[in-house]
C-alpha positions as CSV (number, residue, x, y, z in Angstrom):
1,M,173.0,61.3,36.8
2,T,177.4,62.7,36.4
3,Q,179.4,63.2,39.6
4,E,179.1,67.3,38.3
5,E,175.5,66.9,37.8
6,E,175.0,65.9,40.6
7,S,177.2,68.2,43.0
8,E,176.0,70.8,41.3
9,L,172.2,70.2,42.9
10,R,173.9,69.7,46.1
11,A,175.7,73.1,46.0
12,Q,171.8,74.2,44.6
13,L,170.5,72.4,47.7
14,A,172.6,73.6,50.2
15,R,172.0,77.3,48.9
16,L,168.3,77.0,49.0
17,Q,168.1,75.2,52.4
18,Q,169.9,78.0,54.3
19,E,167.3,81.1,52.2
20,H,164.8,78.6,54.0
21,R,166.4,79.4,57.3
22,D,166.9,83.1,56.7
23,L,163.4,83.3,56.2
24,D,162.3,81.6,58.9
25,A,164.7,83.9,61.0
26,A,163.3,86.7,59.0
27,I,159.6,85.6,59.5
28,D,160.1,84.9,63.2
29,A,161.5,88.7,63.4
30,L,158.5,91.0,61.8
31,V,156.0,89.0,64.0
32,T,157.4,89.7,66.8
33,S,157.8,92.9,66.1
34,P,155.6,95.5,67.1
35,A,154.6,97.1,63.8
36,S,154.7,93.6,61.7
37,D,153.1,94.2,57.8
38,L,151.5,91.1,57.6
39,I,151.7,91.3,53.7
40,Q,155.5,90.7,53.7
41,V,154.5,88.3,55.9
42,Q,152.6,86.2,54.1
43,R,154.7,86.9,51.0
44,L,157.9,85.3,52.1
45,K,155.5,83.0,53.8
46,K,154.5,81.9,50.1
47,R,158.5,82.4,49.1
48,K,159.2,79.9,52.0
49,L,156.9,77.2,50.6
50,V,158.2,77.7,46.8
51,L,161.6,77.0,48.6
52,R,161.0,73.7,50.6
53,D,159.3,72.4,47.1
54,R,162.0,73.3,45.2
55,I,164.4,71.7,48.4
56,S,162.1,68.7,48.4
57,Y,162.5,68.4,44.4
58,I,165.9,68.5,44.5
59,E,166.1,65.4,47.2
60,D,164.4,63.8,45.2
61,Q,166.6,64.4,42.1
62,L,169.4,62.9,44.6
63,T,167.6,60.2,46.3
64,P,168.3,57.0,44.0
65,D,165.1,55.1,43.3
66,I,164.3,51.9,44.9
67,I,162.6,48.9,42.5
68,A,160.9,47.0,45.0
């Protein structure tokens, strides 16, 4: 992996982590509101899971393989 590819992955990782945190805050706000929309909460949670999977994938790409 080139230095440019690695820095691009790190930038994408930072964006995804920020979006994940934002979704967490939005979910908390919706859940605590008296007129919360359960379908919207479910959609946000699903999006958050997709982001978590993508974050894990990118972190795996950035972690060098260690041969035991």
